[in-house]
PyMOL CGO cylinders between C-alpha atoms (Angstrom):
from pymol import cmd
from pymol.cgo import CYLINDER

trace = [
    CYLINDER, 9.28, -2.79, 2.76, 7.81, -4.25, -0.38, 0.3, 1, 1, 1, 1, 1, 1,
    CYLINDER, 7.81, -4.25, -0.38, 5.93, -2.33, -3.00, 0.3, 1, 1, 1, 1, 1, 1,
    CYLINDER, 5.93, -2.33, -3.00, 4.12, -5.06, -4.88, 0.3, 1, 1, 1, 1, 1, 1,
    CYLINDER, 4.12, -5.06, -4.88, 0.73, -6.70, -5.47, 0.3, 1, 1, 1, 1, 1, 1,
    CYLINDER, 0.73, -6.70, -5.47, 0.50, -7.62, -1.79, 0.3, 1, 1, 1, 1, 1, 1,
    CYLINDER, 0.50, -7.62, -1.79, 0.63, -3.94, -0.86, 0.3, 1, 1, 1, 1, 1, 1,
    CYLINDER, 0.63, -3.94, -0.86, -2.11, -3.14, -3.37, 0.3, 1, 1, 1, 1, 1, 1,
    CYLINDER, -2.11, -3.14, -3.37, -4.28, -5.90, -1.91, 0.3, 1, 1, 1, 1, 1, 1,
    CYLINDER, -4.28, -5.90, -1.91, -3.66, -4.50, 1.59, 0.3, 1, 1, 1, 1, 1, 1,
    CYLINDER, -3.66, -4.50, 1.59, -4.85, -1.12, 0.33, 0.3, 1, 1, 1, 1, 1, 1,
    CYLINDER, -4.85, -1.12, 0.33, -8.05, -2.54, -1.17, 0.3, 1, 1, 1, 1, 1, 1,
    CYLINDER, -8.05, -2.54, -1.17, -6.72, -2.38, -4.73, 0.3, 1, 1, 1, 1, 1, 1,
    CYLINDER, -6.72, -2.38, -4.73, -6.18, -6.07, -5.38, 0.3, 1, 1, 1, 1, 1, 1,
    CYLINDER, -6.18, -6.07, -5.38, -8.90, -6.18, -8.05, 0.3, 1, 1, 1, 1, 1, 1,
    CYLINDER, -8.90, -6.18, -8.05, -7.20, -3.76, -10.41, 0.3, 1, 1, 1, 1, 1, 1,
    CYLINDER, -7.20, -3.76, -10.41, -6.33, -4.98, -13.87, 0.3, 1, 1, 1, 1, 1, 1,
    CYLINDER, -6.33, -4.98, -13.87, -2.73, -6.14, -14.30, 0.3, 1, 1, 1, 1, 1, 1,
    CYLINDER, -2.73, -6.14, -14.30, -1.98, -3.04, -16.38, 0.3, 1, 1, 1, 1, 1, 1,
    CYLINDER, -1.98, -3.04, -16.38, -3.42, -0.71, -13.74, 0.3, 1, 1, 1, 1, 1, 1,
    CYLINDER, -3.42, -0.71, -13.74, -1.49, -2.52, -11.00, 0.3, 1, 1, 1, 1, 1, 1,
    CYLINDER, -1.49, -2.52, -11.00, 1.79, -2.14, -12.88, 0.3, 1, 1, 1, 1, 1, 1,
    CYLINDER, 1.79, -2.14, -12.88, 1.12, 1.52, -13.56, 0.3, 1, 1, 1, 1, 1, 1,
    CYLINDER, 1.12, 1.52, -13.56, 0.10, 2.25, -9.97, 0.3, 1, 1, 1, 1, 1, 1,
    CYLINDER, 0.10, 2.25, -9.97, 3.13, 0.43, -8.54, 0.3, 1, 1, 1, 1, 1, 1,
    CYLINDER, 3.13, 0.43, -8.54, 5.43, 2.39, -10.85, 0.3, 1, 1, 1, 1, 1, 1,
    CYLINDER, 5.43, 2.39, -10.85, 3.74, 5.65, -9.85, 0.3, 1, 1, 1, 1, 1, 1,
    CYLINDER, 3.74, 5.65, -9.85, 3.99, 4.75, -6.17, 0.3, 1, 1, 1, 1, 1, 1,
    CYLINDER, 3.99, 4.75, -6.17, 7.74, 4.08, -6.45, 0.3, 1, 1, 1, 1, 1, 1,
    CYLINDER, 7.74, 4.08, -6.45, 8.31, 7.35, -8.28, 0.3, 1, 1, 1, 1, 1, 1,
    CYLINDER, 8.31, 7.35, -8.28, 6.31, 9.35, -5.74, 0.3, 1, 1, 1, 1, 1, 1,
    CYLINDER, 6.31, 9.35, -5.74, 8.11, 7.66, -2.86, 0.3, 1, 1, 1, 1, 1, 1,
    CYLINDER, 8.11, 7.66, -2.86, 11.51, 8.50, -4.36, 0.3, 1, 1, 1, 1, 1, 1,
    CYLINDER, 11.51, 8.50, -4.36, 10.51, 12.13, -4.88, 0.3, 1, 1, 1, 1, 1, 1,
    CYLINDER, 10.51, 12.13, -4.88, 9.02, 12.52, -1.40, 0.3, 1, 1, 1, 1, 1, 1,
    CYLINDER, 9.02, 12.52, -1.40, 11.95, 10.86, 0.37, 0.3, 1, 1, 1, 1, 1, 1,
    CYLINDER, 11.95, 10.86, 0.37, 14.42, 12.87, -1.70, 0.3, 1, 1, 1, 1, 1, 1,
    CYLINDER, 14.42, 12.87, -1.70, 12.66, 16.10, -0.81, 0.3, 1, 1, 1, 1, 1, 1,
    CYLINDER, 12.66, 16.10, -0.81, 12.74, 15.38, 2.93, 0.3, 1, 1, 1, 1, 1, 1,
    CYLINDER, 12.74, 15.38, 2.93, 16.38, 14.32, 2.92, 0.3, 1, 1, 1, 1, 1, 1,
    CYLINDER, 16.38, 14.32, 2.92, 17.60, 17.10, 0.63, 0.3, 1, 1, 1, 1, 1, 1,
    CYLINDER, 17.60, 17.10, 0.63, 16.10, 19.68, 2.98, 0.3, 1, 1, 1, 1, 1, 1,
    CYLINDER, 16.10, 19.68, 2.98, 18.44, 18.44, 5.72, 0.3, 1, 1, 1, 1, 1, 1,
    CYLINDER, 18.44, 18.44, 5.72, 21.67, 17.96, 3.76, 0.3, 1, 1, 1, 1, 1, 1,
    CYLINDER, 21.67, 17.96, 3.76, 24.19, 20.66, 2.96, 0.3, 1, 1, 1, 1, 1, 1,
    CYLINDER, 24.19, 20.66, 2.96, 25.10, 21.53, -0.63, 0.3, 1, 1, 1, 1, 1, 1,
    CYLINDER, 25.10, 21.53, -0.63, 28.29, 19.45, -0.62, 0.3, 1, 1, 1, 1, 1, 1,
    CYLINDER, 28.29, 19.45, -0.62, 26.43, 16.40, 0.64, 0.3, 1, 1, 1, 1, 1, 1,
    CYLINDER, 26.43, 16.40, 0.64, 23.74, 16.81, -2.00, 0.3, 1, 1, 1, 1, 1, 1,
    CYLINDER, 23.74, 16.81, -2.00, 26.36, 17.03, -4.75, 0.3, 1, 1, 1, 1, 1, 1,
    CYLINDER, 26.36, 17.03, -4.75, 28.20, 13.98, -3.42, 0.3, 1, 1, 1, 1, 1, 1,
    CYLINDER, 28.20, 13.98, -3.42, 25.00, 11.95, -3.27, 0.3, 1, 1, 1, 1, 1, 1,
    CYLINDER, 25.00, 11.95, -3.27, 23.83, 13.11, -6.72, 0.3, 1, 1, 1, 1, 1, 1,
    CYLINDER, 23.83, 13.11, -6.72, 27.15, 11.99, -8.20, 0.3, 1, 1, 1, 1, 1, 1,
    CYLINDER, 27.15, 11.99, -8.20, 26.60, 8.47, -6.84, 0.3, 1, 1, 1, 1, 1, 1,
    CYLINDER, 26.60, 8.47, -6.84, 23.10, 8.43, -8.31, 0.3, 1, 1, 1, 1, 1, 1,
    CYLINDER, 23.10, 8.43, -8.31, 24.29, 9.80, -11.66, 0.3, 1, 1, 1, 1, 1, 1,
    CYLINDER, 24.29, 9.80, -11.66, 27.02, 7.13, -11.76, 0.3, 1, 1, 1, 1, 1, 1,
    CYLINDER, 27.02, 7.13, -11.76, 24.29, 4.50, -11.36, 0.3, 1, 1, 1, 1, 1, 1,
    CYLINDER, 24.29, 4.50, -11.36, 25.86, 3.08, -8.23, 0.3, 1, 1, 1, 1, 1, 1,
    CYLINDER, 25.86, 3.08, -8.23, 22.75, 2.22, -6.21, 0.3, 1, 1, 1, 1, 1, 1,
    CYLINDER, 22.75, 2.22, -6.21, 24.57, 0.21, -3.55, 0.3, 1, 1, 1, 1, 1, 1,
    CYLINDER, 24.57, 0.21, -3.55, 27.10, 2.99, -2.94, 0.3, 1, 1, 1, 1, 1, 1,
    CYLINDER, 27.10, 2.99, -2.94, 24.30, 5.57, -2.85, 0.3, 1, 1, 1, 1, 1, 1,
    CYLINDER, 24.30, 5.57, -2.85, 22.43, 3.52, -0.26, 0.3, 1, 1, 1, 1, 1, 1,
    CYLINDER, 22.43, 3.52, -0.26, 25.57, 3.03, 1.81, 0.3, 1, 1, 1, 1, 1, 1,
    CYLINDER, 25.57, 3.03, 1.81, 26.25, 6.76, 1.62, 0.3, 1, 1, 1, 1, 1, 1,
    CYLINDER, 26.25, 6.76, 1.62, 22.72, 7.53, 2.82, 0.3, 1, 1, 1, 1, 1, 1,
    CYLINDER, 22.72, 7.53, 2.82, 22.96, 5.11, 5.71, 0.3, 1, 1, 1, 1, 1, 1,
    CYLINDER, 22.96, 5.11, 5.71, 26.24, 6.69, 6.80, 0.3, 1, 1, 1, 1, 1, 1,
    CYLINDER, 26.24, 6.69, 6.80, 25.35, 10.35, 6.24, 0.3, 1, 1, 1, 1, 1, 1,
    CYLINDER, 25.35, 10.35, 6.24, 21.64, 10.27, 6.99, 0.3, 1, 1, 1, 1, 1, 1,
    CYLINDER, 21.64, 10.27, 6.99, 21.01, 7.58, 9.64, 0.3, 1, 1, 1, 1, 1, 1,
    CYLINDER, 21.01, 7.58, 9.64, 17.27, 8.32, 9.71, 0.3, 1, 1, 1, 1, 1, 1,
    CYLINDER, 17.27, 8.32, 9.71, 16.91, 7.38, 6.05, 0.3, 1, 1, 1, 1, 1, 1,
    CYLINDER, 16.91, 7.38, 6.05, 14.93, 4.20, 6.63, 0.3, 1, 1, 1, 1, 1, 1,
    CYLINDER, 14.93, 4.20, 6.63, 12.51, 5.98, 8.95, 0.3, 1, 1, 1, 1, 1, 1,
    CYLINDER, 12.51, 5.98, 8.95, 11.94, 8.71, 6.36, 0.3, 1, 1, 1, 1, 1, 1,
    CYLINDER, 11.94, 8.71, 6.36, 11.17, 6.04, 3.76, 0.3, 1, 1, 1, 1, 1, 1,
    CYLINDER, 11.17, 6.04, 3.76, 8.73, 4.34, 6.14, 0.3, 1, 1, 1, 1, 1, 1,
    CYLINDER, 8.73, 4.34, 6.14, 7.02, 7.63, 7.05, 0.3, 1, 1, 1, 1, 1, 1,
    CYLINDER, 7.02, 7.63, 7.05, 6.64, 8.70, 3.43, 0.3, 1, 1, 1, 1, 1, 1,
    CYLINDER, 6.64, 8.70, 3.43, 5.37, 5.26, 2.40, 0.3, 1, 1, 1, 1, 1, 1,
    CYLINDER, 5.37, 5.26, 2.40, 2.74, 5.41, 5.15, 0.3, 1, 1, 1, 1, 1, 1,
    CYLINDER, 2.74, 5.41, 5.15, 1.57, 8.79, 3.86, 0.3, 1, 1, 1, 1, 1, 1,
    CYLINDER, 1.57, 8.79, 3.86, 1.24, 7.41, 0.33, 0.3, 1, 1, 1, 1, 1, 1,
    CYLINDER, 1.24, 7.41, 0.33, -0.55, 4.31, 1.57, 0.3, 1, 1, 1, 1, 1, 1,
    CYLINDER, -0.55, 4.31, 1.57, -3.06, 6.43, 3.48, 0.3, 1, 1, 1, 1, 1, 1,
    CYLINDER, -3.06, 6.43, 3.48, -3.65, 8.54, 0.40, 0.3, 1, 1, 1, 1, 1, 1,
    CYLINDER, -3.65, 8.54, 0.40, -4.26, 5.44, -1.72, 0.3, 1, 1, 1, 1, 1, 1,
    CYLINDER, -4.26, 5.44, -1.72, -6.59, 3.91, 0.89, 0.3, 1, 1, 1, 1, 1, 1,
    CYLINDER, -6.59, 3.91, 0.89, -8.63, 7.10, 0.86, 0.3, 1, 1, 1, 1, 1, 1,
    CYLINDER, -8.63, 7.10, 0.86, -8.91, 7.00, -2.92, 0.3, 1, 1, 1, 1, 1, 1,
    CYLINDER, -8.91, 7.00, -2.92, -9.18, 3.23, -3.40, 0.3, 1, 1, 1, 1, 1, 1,
    CYLINDER, -9.18, 3.23, -3.40, -12.76, 3.21, -4.63, 0.3, 1, 1, 1, 1, 1, 1,
    CYLINDER, -12.76, 3.21, -4.63, -12.16, 6.02, -7.13, 0.3, 1, 1, 1, 1, 1, 1,
    CYLINDER, -12.16, 6.02, -7.13, -9.07, 4.19, -8.42, 0.3, 1, 1, 1, 1, 1, 1,
    CYLINDER, -9.07, 4.19, -8.42, -11.03, 0.95, -8.80, 0.3, 1, 1, 1, 1, 1, 1,
    CYLINDER, -11.03, 0.95, -8.80, -13.90, 2.77, -10.53, 0.3, 1, 1, 1, 1, 1, 1,
    CYLINDER, -13.90, 2.77, -10.53, -11.48, 4.40, -12.98, 0.3, 1, 1, 1, 1, 1, 1,
    CYLINDER, -11.48, 4.40, -12.98, -10.11, 0.97, -13.89, 0.3, 1, 1, 1, 1, 1, 1,
    CYLINDER, -10.11, 0.97, -13.89, -13.51, -0.42, -14.91, 0.3, 1, 1, 1, 1, 1, 1,
    CYLINDER, -13.51, -0.42, -14.91, -14.23, -0.74, -18.64, 0.3, 1, 1, 1, 1, 1, 1,
    CYLINDER, -14.23, -0.74, -18.64, -16.70, 1.79, -19.99, 0.3, 1, 1, 1, 1, 1, 1,
]
cmd.load_cgo(trace, "trace")
């Protein structure tokens, strides 16, 4: 799964300005993290959430990912599902996003 210019081109947003592309990619990553976190947190118990949050707070991304893969085996599927939802939303709004990027 790559969230980059290629994805934006696939979604019909390849003609955005470089600034708009960077902003949209950043927004997409943030939304994906929030959405995935919401789905997973709903299925973890309080102790698991605290354990995972500690890994995140410690900045240990590789340990956090390993923890997710061990404690939430469906993690990758959740990421894929949530990314597809975001992609569909962007496809549906592609023209409005392109129009908003045009100079006045």
